[in-house]
C-alpha positions as CSV (number, residue, x, y, z in Angstrom):
1,M,-28.6,115.9,74.7
2,D,-27.3,119.4,74.0
3,N,-24.2,119.0,71.8
4,S,-23.5,122.7,71.6
5,I,-20.4,124.3,73.1
6,S,-19.8,127.8,74.3
7,R,-17.7,130.2,72.3
8,K,-15.1,130.2,75.1
9,D,-14.8,126.4,74.9
10,F,-14.7,126.5,71.1
11,I,-11.8,129.0,71.2
12,R,-10.0,126.8,73.8
13,Y,-10.6,123.7,71.7
14,S,-9.5,125.4,68.5
15,A,-6.3,126.7,70.1
16,A,-5.4,123.2,71.5
17,T,-6.1,121.6,68.1
18,S,-3.9,124.2,66.3
19,A,-1.1,123.7,68.8
20,A,-1.3,119.9,68.3
21,M,-1.2,120.4,64.5
22,L,1.8,122.7,64.8
23,L,3.6,120.2,67.1
24,N,2.9,117.3,64.7
25,A,4.1,119.4,61.8
26,L,7.3,120.2,63.6
27,H,7.8,116.5,64.4
28,S,7.2,115.6,60.8
29,Y,9.7,118.2,59.7
30,A,12.3,116.9,62.1
31,G,11.6,113.3,61.0
32,E,11.9,114.3,57.4
33,Y,15.2,116.0,58.1
34,Q,16.5,113.0,60.0
35,I,15.5,110.7,57.1
36,N,17.0,112.8,54.4
37,K,20.2,114.3,55.7
38,I,22.7,114.3,58.6
39,R,24.9,117.2,59.4
40,V,28.5,116.3,59.9
41,A,31.4,118.2,61.6
42,I,35.0,117.1,60.9
43,I,37.7,117.7,63.5
44,G,41.2,117.2,62.1
45,C,41.9,118.7,58.6
46,G,45.2,117.0,57.9
47,S,46.1,114.4,55.3
48,V,43.4,111.9,56.2
49,S,40.7,114.5,55.6
50,N,41.6,114.4,52.0
51,R,40.2,110.9,51.9
52,Y,37.2,111.5,54.2
53,I,35.8,114.7,52.8
54,P,35.4,113.5,49.2
55,H,33.8,110.3,50.3
56,L,31.4,112.0,52.6
57,Q,30.5,114.3,49.7
58,T,29.5,111.4,47.6
59,S,26.5,110.8,49.9
60,P,23.3,112.7,49.3
61,K,22.4,111.9,52.9
62,V,25.4,113.8,54.4
63,E,26.1,117.5,54.6
64,I,29.5,118.7,55.9
65,V,28.6,121.8,57.9
66,A,31.7,122.4,60.0
67,L,35.5,122.0,59.9
68,C,37.8,122.2,62.9
69,D,41.6,122.1,63.4
70,I,44.0,123.5,65.9
71,K,46.0,124.6,62.8
72,Y,43.2,126.8,61.7
73,E,44.7,127.5,58.2
74,R,44.0,123.9,57.3
75,T,40.3,124.3,57.8
76,L,40.3,127.2,55.3
77,E,42.4,125.3,52.8
78,Q,40.1,122.2,52.9
79,K,37.0,124.4,52.7
80,K,38.3,126.0,49.6
81,Q,39.7,122.8,48.0
82,Y,36.5,120.9,48.4
83,N,34.1,123.9,47.8
84,L,32.4,123.4,51.2
85,N,29.7,125.6,52.6
86,A,31.0,124.9,56.1
87,S,31.8,127.0,59.2
88,T,35.4,126.8,60.4
89,Y,36.7,126.6,64.0
90,K,40.0,126.6,65.8
91,N,39.2,124.1,68.6
92,I,36.6,121.6,69.9
93,D,35.0,124.1,72.2
94,E,34.4,126.6,69.5
95,L,33.1,123.8,67.3
96,L,30.6,122.6,69.8
97,A,29.4,126.1,70.5
98,G,29.0,126.9,66.7
99,V,26.8,125.8,63.9
100,P,24.4,122.9,64.9
101,F,25.5,119.4,63.7
102,D,24.5,115.8,64.3
103,M,27.7,113.7,64.1
104,M,31.4,114.5,64.7
105,V,34.0,112.7,62.6
106,T,37.3,112.6,64.6
107,I,40.4,112.3,62.4
108,T,43.0,114.2,64.5
109,D,46.2,112.8,66.1
110,M,45.3,109.5,67.7
111,Q,46.3,110.6,71.3
112,A,43.5,113.2,71.3
113,H,40.7,111.0,70.2
114,G,39.4,109.9,73.6
115,D,39.1,113.5,75.0
116,L,37.6,114.9,71.8
117,N,35.1,112.1,71.5
118,K,34.0,112.5,75.1
119,K,33.4,116.2,74.7
120,A,31.3,115.5,71.6
121,L,29.2,112.9,73.3
122,L,28.6,115.2,76.3
123,A,27.4,117.8,73.8
124,G,24.8,115.4,72.4
125,K,26.6,114.5,69.2
126,H,27.0,111.1,67.5
127,V,30.7,110.1,66.9
128,W,32.6,108.3,64.3
129,S,36.3,108.1,65.4
130,E,39.4,107.1,63.4
131,K,41.4,104.4,65.2
132,P,41.7,104.2,68.1
133,M,38.6,105.7,69.6
134,A,40.4,106.1,72.9
135,N,43.9,105.6,74.4
136,T,42.9,102.8,76.8
137,Y,40.2,100.1,76.9
138,A,38.8,101.6,80.1
139,E,38.5,105.1,78.5
140,G,36.8,103.6,75.4
141,N,34.4,101.6,77.5
142,A,33.5,104.7,79.4
143,L,32.8,106.5,76.1
144,L,30.4,103.7,75.1
145,E,28.6,103.9,78.4
146,L,28.3,107.7,78.0
147,A,26.9,107.3,74.5
148,K,24.3,104.7,75.7
149,S,23.2,107.0,78.6
150,K,22.6,109.8,76.1
151,N,21.0,107.6,73.4
152,L,23.8,108.4,71.0
153,K,25.8,106.4,68.5
154,L,29.5,105.8,68.7
155,W,31.7,103.9,66.3
156,G,35.4,103.3,65.8
157,A,37.5,102.6,62.7
158,P,38.6,100.6,60.8
159,A,35.8,99.6,58.4
160,V,37.5,96.4,57.1
161,V,34.3,94.3,57.7
162,N,32.6,96.3,54.9
163,S,34.7,94.8,52.0
164,P,33.2,92.1,49.7
165,Q,36.4,90.2,50.3
166,F,35.7,90.1,54.0
167,A,32.1,89.0,53.3
168,F,33.4,86.2,51.1
169,M,35.9,85.0,53.7
170,N,33.4,85.2,56.5
171,K,30.9,83.1,54.4
172,M,33.6,80.5,53.7
173,I,34.3,80.1,57.4
174,Q,30.7,80.1,58.5
175,E,29.7,77.5,55.9
176,G,32.6,75.3,57.0
177,K,34.3,75.4,53.6
178,L,37.8,75.4,55.2
179,G,37.0,72.6,57.5
180,R,38.2,72.8,61.1
181,I,40.1,76.1,61.5
182,A,43.5,75.9,63.0
183,S,45.6,79.0,62.4
184,A,45.7,82.4,60.8
185,H,48.3,85.1,60.1
186,G,48.1,88.8,59.4
187,Q,50.8,91.3,58.5
188,Y,51.0,95.0,57.7
189,G,54.0,97.3,57.7
190,H,56.1,99.9,56.0
191,T,59.1,102.1,56.8
192,G,57.0,104.5,58.9
193,P,55.2,107.8,58.4
194,T,57.3,111.0,58.2
195,W,54.7,113.7,58.3
196,S,54.0,113.7,62.0
197,A,55.6,112.8,65.3
198,F,52.5,111.5,67.0
199,F,53.0,108.0,65.4
200,Y,56.1,107.6,67.5
201,E,55.1,109.4,70.7
202,K,53.5,107.8,73.7
203,G,50.0,106.6,72.8
204,G,51.1,106.1,69.2
205,G,52.8,103.1,67.8
206,S,52.5,100.5,65.0
207,M,49.7,98.6,66.7
208,P,47.0,101.3,66.8
209,D,48.1,102.6,63.4
210,L,48.8,99.4,61.4
211,G,48.1,96.2,63.4
212,V,44.6,97.4,64.2
213,Y,43.5,96.4,60.7
214,N,44.6,92.8,60.9
215,I,43.4,92.5,64.5
216,A,40.0,93.7,63.5
217,T,39.9,91.4,60.5
218,L,41.0,88.2,62.3
219,T,38.8,88.7,65.3
220,A,35.8,89.4,63.1
221,L,36.5,86.3,61.1
222,L,37.6,83.9,63.9
223,G,35.7,85.3,66.8
224,P,36.7,87.4,69.9
225,A,40.2,86.6,71.3
226,K,40.3,84.9,74.7
227,S,43.9,85.7,75.6
228,I,47.0,87.2,74.1
229,M,50.8,86.8,74.3
230,A,52.9,89.4,72.6
231,M,56.4,90.9,72.1
232,T,57.0,94.5,71.1
233,S,60.1,96.4,70.4
234,I,61.6,99.7,69.2
235,V,63.9,99.0,66.3
236,N,64.7,102.7,65.4
237,P,64.9,104.8,68.6
238,I,65.2,108.0,66.7
239,R,63.1,109.3,63.8
240,V,63.1,112.5,61.7
241,V,59.6,113.8,61.0
242,D,58.3,116.9,59.2
243,D,56.5,118.6,62.0
244,K,59.1,118.3,64.9
245,G,62.4,117.3,63.2
246,T,64.4,114.7,65.2
247,V,62.3,112.9,67.8
248,K,62.7,110.0,70.3
249,V,60.6,107.0,69.6
250,E,58.5,106.2,72.7
251,A,55.9,103.7,71.2
252,E,56.5,100.3,69.7
253,D,57.6,100.3,66.0
254,N,57.6,96.5,65.8
255,A,55.0,94.0,67.3
256,H,54.1,90.4,67.2
257,L,50.9,89.1,68.7
258,L,49.6,85.6,69.3
259,L,45.8,85.4,69.9
260,D,43.8,82.5,71.2
261,H,40.3,82.5,69.7
262,G,39.1,79.4,71.5
263,K,38.4,75.9,70.0
264,G,42.1,75.5,69.3
265,I,42.3,78.4,66.9
266,I,45.5,80.6,67.2
267,S,46.2,83.6,65.0
268,H,49.3,85.7,64.6
269,V,49.7,89.4,63.8
270,M,52.9,91.2,62.9
271,C,53.1,95.0,62.3
272,G,55.8,97.6,62.3
273,F,57.4,100.8,61.0
274,N,60.6,99.1,59.8
275,Y,59.2,96.8,57.1
276,F,60.5,97.5,53.6
277,D,57.8,97.2,51.1
278,P,58.2,98.7,47.6
279,H,54.4,99.4,47.5
280,G,54.9,101.7,50.5
281,H,52.3,103.3,52.7
282,E,49.7,103.5,50.0
283,A,50.0,99.8,49.1
284,K,48.8,100.4,45.6
285,G,49.1,97.3,43.3
286,Q,50.0,95.0,46.2
287,Q,49.6,91.4,45.0
288,L,51.0,89.6,48.0
289,H,48.6,88.4,50.7
290,S,48.3,90.1,54.0
291,I,45.8,87.7,55.7
292,Q,46.0,83.9,55.5
293,I,43.6,81.4,57.2
294,F,44.3,77.7,57.4
295,G,41.7,74.9,57.9
296,D,42.1,71.2,57.4
297,K,40.1,71.2,54.2
298,A,41.3,74.5,52.6
299,N,43.2,77.7,53.2
300,M,42.5,81.2,51.8
301,R,44.6,84.3,51.3
302,L,43.5,87.9,51.2
303,I,45.4,89.7,48.4
304,G,46.5,93.2,49.1
305,Y,45.7,94.6,52.5
306,D,42.4,94.3,54.4
307,W,41.9,98.0,53.9
308,E,42.9,97.9,50.2
309,T,41.6,94.6,48.9
310,Y,42.2,92.9,45.6
311,G,40.7,89.5,45.9
312,V,40.9,86.2,47.8
313,Y,42.8,83.0,46.7
314,V,41.4,79.7,47.9
315,D,43.4,76.5,48.0
316,D,41.1,73.5,48.3
317,S,42.4,71.0,45.8
318,W,45.4,68.6,45.7
319,E,45.4,68.8,41.9
320,K,44.1,72.3,40.8
321,P,45.8,75.6,41.4
322,A,44.4,78.1,43.8
323,A,41.3,80.0,42.5
324,L,40.8,83.7,42.8
325,Y,37.5,85.0,44.1
326,E,36.1,88.5,44.7
327,S,38.6,90.4,42.6
328,E,36.4,93.5,42.5
329,T,36.2,96.1,45.4
330,G,32.5,96.6,45.1
331,G,33.0,100.2,45.8
332,Y,34.6,99.5,49.2
333,Q,37.2,102.1,50.4
334,W,38.9,102.2,53.8
335,Q,37.6,105.8,54.4
336,E,34.0,104.9,53.9
337,G,33.2,104.1,57.6
338,A,32.0,107.6,58.5
339,T,29.8,107.8,55.4
340,K,28.2,104.4,56.1
341,V,27.4,105.0,59.7
342,A,26.0,108.5,59.0
343,E,23.7,106.9,56.4
344,S,22.7,104.3,59.0
345,I,21.6,107.0,61.4
346,V,19.6,108.7,58.6
347,G,18.0,105.4,57.5
348,N,17.7,103.9,61.0
349,T,19.6,100.8,59.9
350,T,22.4,98.8,61.6
351,P,25.8,99.0,59.9
352,K,28.2,96.0,59.8
353,I,30.7,98.0,61.9
354,N,30.0,97.9,65.6
355,V,31.6,99.6,68.6
356,E,31.9,96.6,70.8
357,H,34.2,95.0,68.2
358,A,36.3,98.2,68.1
359,L,36.6,98.1,71.9
360,H,37.7,94.5,71.8
361,V,40.5,95.5,69.3
362,L,41.5,98.3,71.6
363,E,41.8,95.9,74.6
364,I,43.9,93.6,72.5
365,I,46.4,96.4,71.7
366,E,46.6,97.5,75.3
367,S,47.0,93.9,76.5
368,A,49.7,93.2,73.9
369,R,51.8,96.0,75.5
370,K,51.2,94.6,79.0
371,S,52.0,91.1,77.8
372,S,55.3,92.2,76.3
373,A,56.2,94.3,79.4
374,E,55.4,91.5,81.9
375,G,56.4,88.5,79.8
376,K,53.2,86.6,80.3
377,K,49.8,85.7,78.8
378,I,47.0,88.2,79.3
379,Y,43.4,87.1,79.5
380,L,40.9,89.4,77.8
381,T,37.6,90.6,79.3
382,S,35.8,92.1,76.4
383,S,33.8,90.5,73.6
384,F,31.3,91.3,70.9
385,K,28.5,89.6,69.1
386,W,29.9,87.0,66.7
387,P,29.6,86.2,63.9
388,L,29.0,89.8,62.8
389,F,26.7,88.8,60.0
């Protein structure tokens, strides 16, 4: 058999081989980039960015490449303050047309989240969104379907399930240490933000700003809610804020929710912008509990807030005082969500935070308003895989 090939065939074969080698090299480079670092764009350079930017900078797997804000001077201030080598933009359209990036972190006024997140997904970007990810459950669900159709990742704050205190409480429940669970309570409130009107405008309110934490914690611990009954109110109809002066309050500043988790378990959440607390908005040093769960063998209390945790007290003895567990934060910070999910993209891992849970919380908030307005129980349609871990 003649194994020789013509010069023409040899050249064709060599060219094909070289092209294949080049393509493999490019794939290898792309894979190496994906493994080592993810490029992040931040939209919204207000006060919350002062917590997000430094935390993102702690990760060697994250590079902040772009800053965007409709108040453009804020992008320049944050770029300088945090010594960022990032491009700056005035709006979402400029951002998406600018420097390439992989994931957008949305920390603007909450009413804008849904529209901004949709534009990012349509442009092929992964999204981490501060709460809420959308203004309605339907809008949020549409965002998830869009993300799935484009093979993109979408997440929504809060990151309360990341704390070691949550992990401890979850383990206690899953191992049956509390016995048969009956009831739970969550509360979070202060006298209200003064730096922006959006908290009090339509689409704002104490539930998506404050109650969202307790709702996320209790549903993650006790399981998805089956139905809800709620009462909401506006205690202070007028507010004075830094950006717009005197404004009319259009969203609830006081809310009480009753959630049915099935198997006889009922939880209660209260939140509002009229709750005097000497620890204030920052909640530093808070030693009172914000979450309590009762079973017929024991009860446990989360000290501090679920986003600023200080430990868990467990009462399981008729004779001994309550014992304190998990008094260390383990590095957990409420602003870590974007960093953790970015690292999960790079490492191809599954974070504890999941978007279906965030959507369930969003449906609860929307349904609470409907329940209050119509004076009746609302049955919920969403769910998520439970237990989370």
